[in-house]
Each structure stands twice: as C-alpha cells, then as structure tokens.
N, C-alpha and C positions, 0 to 999 in steps of 0.2 A: 404715085399710086402703086400699091402692090397688085399681084395677080388676082387675088380674091376681090379686091375693090373693082378692078377693071371688069372681071367676069360679072359681078353683080350689077354694075352700072349699065353694061351693055345688054344684059339679059333681063333686067327687071321689067322693061316694057313688054318684052316678048312673053314672059310668064304672066304678067298682068292681063294681057290679051287672051292667053290660053285659059286662065282661070275664069275670065268672063264668059268664055264659050261653054263652060261646063257648070257654072253656077251664077245666079244673079247675086253677086257679092255686094254687101254694104259695109262700110268702115266708118266708125264713129270715134272721134277724139284723137285722130292721128297726130294732130298738132301738139299733143301733150308729150310726144317723144322728144327728148332733148336733141337738138341739132348736132351737138358735139359733146365730147367728154365721156367719161366712163359711165356705163349704165348696165344693169342686169335686167333684161326683158324676160318676163315669165308668162308662159301661156298654158292654158289647159289643153288637153289633147284628146280628140276623138277619132281622127281619120288621117290617113296618109296625105290627104288633101291639105291638111292644116299648115304644114311648113311652107308649102308653095303659095297658098293664099296669103299667109302672113308676110313671107319674104317679098312678095310682089308689091306690098303696100307699106312696108317699113322704109322710110325715106333716108336710110343710111346703111352702110355696110354692116351686116349682121352675121356674127360668127356663132354657128350652132355647135352643139355637141350631140352625138348620136351613138347608140349602142354599137359595139364592135361587130356584131353580126351584120349590120347594115354596111359597114365598111368592107367586110369580107365578101359581100355580094359582087360578082364580077361586072354587073351592069350598073347597079346603084352606087357602089363604092367610089369609082372614079368621078362620077357626077357630083356627089355630095362633097368630096374632097376638093373639087374645083371651086365649090362655093364656100370654102373655108370651114368645113365641118370637121371637128376633132372627134376621135374615138374615145368612148368610155366603156369599161367592162361592167355591165349591169350586175348588181348584186355583190360586187367585190370592192375591196379597198384599192383604189387606183390613184396613187399619189402623183403619178405623171399627168393624169387627166386633170387633177386639181391644180397642179402647177401650170398647165396650159391655160386653164380657165382663169386663174388669177393673173397670169401674164396678159391675157386679152384685155381684162378690165384695167389692170395697172397701166397699160400703155394708152388708155383713154378710148378704147373701142367699146362696141356694144356686143354683149354676150347674150345670145338667145338660148333659153332653156325651157324644157317641158318638165317642170319640177315634180309632177306626179310620178314620173319614172316609167310610166307605160300608158297606153291608150285606155281611156275609160269608155263605158258603154253608153250611159244616158246622161250623167251629170258629172261635174267636176269632182275629183276625188281628193284624197288626203295628199298634202304636199310634203315631200321628203325634204330633209334639211340641206341638201347639196347646194342649191342655188342661194339659199339664205346664208350659208357659210361663206360663199364667195363674196357676197355683198357686205357681210359684216366684216370680214377680214380686210377687204379692200376699201371699206368706207364708201362704197358706191351706192347711188340711188337705185331703187327698184321701180320699174314700170311694169304693171300687169296688163296683159291683153287677153280678154276672154273671147272665146270663139263659140258660136252656137249655130246649130243647123247641120254641121258636118257629121253629127252622129246619125243623121237620117239620109245623108248624101250617099249615093251609089252611082256608078256608071250606068247611064240610062234612066236614072231617077235624080235629075239635077236639082236637088232640094235647095231652097234659098239658104245662104250662109251669111252670117254677120260677125264682125269683130268690133269690140269696144275696148279702148285704151283708157286706163286710169291715169291720175296725176302721179308724177314721181314722188316716192316717199322714202324715208330714211329708216334703216334698220341697224345703223352703226352703234346705236345706244345699247344694243344687246351685248352681253358679255361674250368674249371669244372662247366659248366652251360649248359642250354638247347641249347643255340646258339653254344657253343663249341662242344657238342655232335652231333648236326646236321652237323656241318662242318666236323667232323671226320667221320661221316657216309657217307658223300659224297666222302671222300678219299677212303673209303672201296668200295663204289659203282663203282667209276672209275677204281679201281684196278681189281675188279671182271669182269667188262665189258671188260677191256683190255685183260685179260687172256682168257675170253670166245671168243673174236674175234680172238685171236691167235689160239684157238682150231678149230674154224670154218674154218680157212685157212688150218690148219693141216689136217682136214678131207677132204677138197677139194683136197689136195695133196696126198691122199691115206694113211694118218697116218704113216709116217716113224717111225721106231723104236726109232730113236734119233732125238730130236728137242729141242731147248732151248727156254723156255718161255721168254717173254720180261721182262726187268728189270724195 
C-alpha cells in the first residue's frame, strides 16, 4: 500500500463519523462502484462538504484533482495532498495535470472528478470535457455519483444530504478529439442529471433507507 492508500483506509471511518455528526447522510447504489480496476468517478458539486461526504463512502482509494488555489492554502493544501489530491490550474491548459490524471487511471486506480469545474448553486451544471477526455483516452469506465441536499447545507443548518451512484458506462466509443470529448461529456452530464433528479424525488418521499438509483 502507498501512503495515500494508508491515509484513506485509516481515516475513512473517522471522516464517515464526522460527516454523520453534521448531516444525516444517505447513500444509494454504492455497490455499483467497481471494487478494482481503472474508473473515472464523476460527481456534481455544491458545497465543500461534498468531497468529504463522498470520500467517506467510496469503498476504495480515490484520487482527486483540485484547483491550484486549494493546494496553495497553507491549511487545506497539506491535508488534501495527503489524501492523494493533484493540482490543476483552472481555466488553463495544464498538460502535466492531464498526464497525472491519465497515469492514475492507467495504473488501475480510481480518479475522482467534479467535471462541472466549479461549485453550482441549486442544480447540476454543464459538464466540461476534462473527465470525459481522460475516460476516452484511457478506455476507462465512468461511474457518476450525484449529490443532493448539500446546496442547502450550512454549519448550524445540517440539511439532509444524499448520494446516488449510477452503473458503470463506457465512453471509449467516442473519437479521441475535441468533438468526441464534448459528446462524452454530454453523456456524463445526462447521467448526473438523471441521478440527481432521482435524489430530488427520494427526498420528497422522505429518503427511504432502501432505494435503487436508475440504470
């Protein structure tokens, strides 16, 4: 095991407990995440709570990418690097970041991405082609995980939050060019939207303990 794997294995129960203290979290479809092998996990993004809630319940080592500004923060930077988070320069062409992300997937690990590029306010937004490009180039399956409720979560207002995972799907049939990457990004966007709408309905129904996300 490398350092990132050791850190995540040891701290996952701690973070799961911490998340439960600040929100009644429900997770649906976690068994759909492949137990091993390369995968690109894509999540919509509302709150800084999202990566901690997701990371506490993804049952394998998850390598994130985050904007360079987060890495430059003297408090957050060392913490997220210990969890295997790589830096990307938002809004710029960063070939080194792409190389790192491809390497993560190529060696058979799980790459975690928020492909909208920034936090959204109320609903999932447009998906940028970065995550799709990695999946297409490496021939890796994509698993989408939608999160809902964290857009209303605040410290002192511990709003219920839920996560729903979809089935792995393939985007490798898209051509390896900008048009193909945009088309694959639309596939990811539709899947995230479908899972998020499922969670909206689940919340309206009182969040039953057992519910099956759409295929």
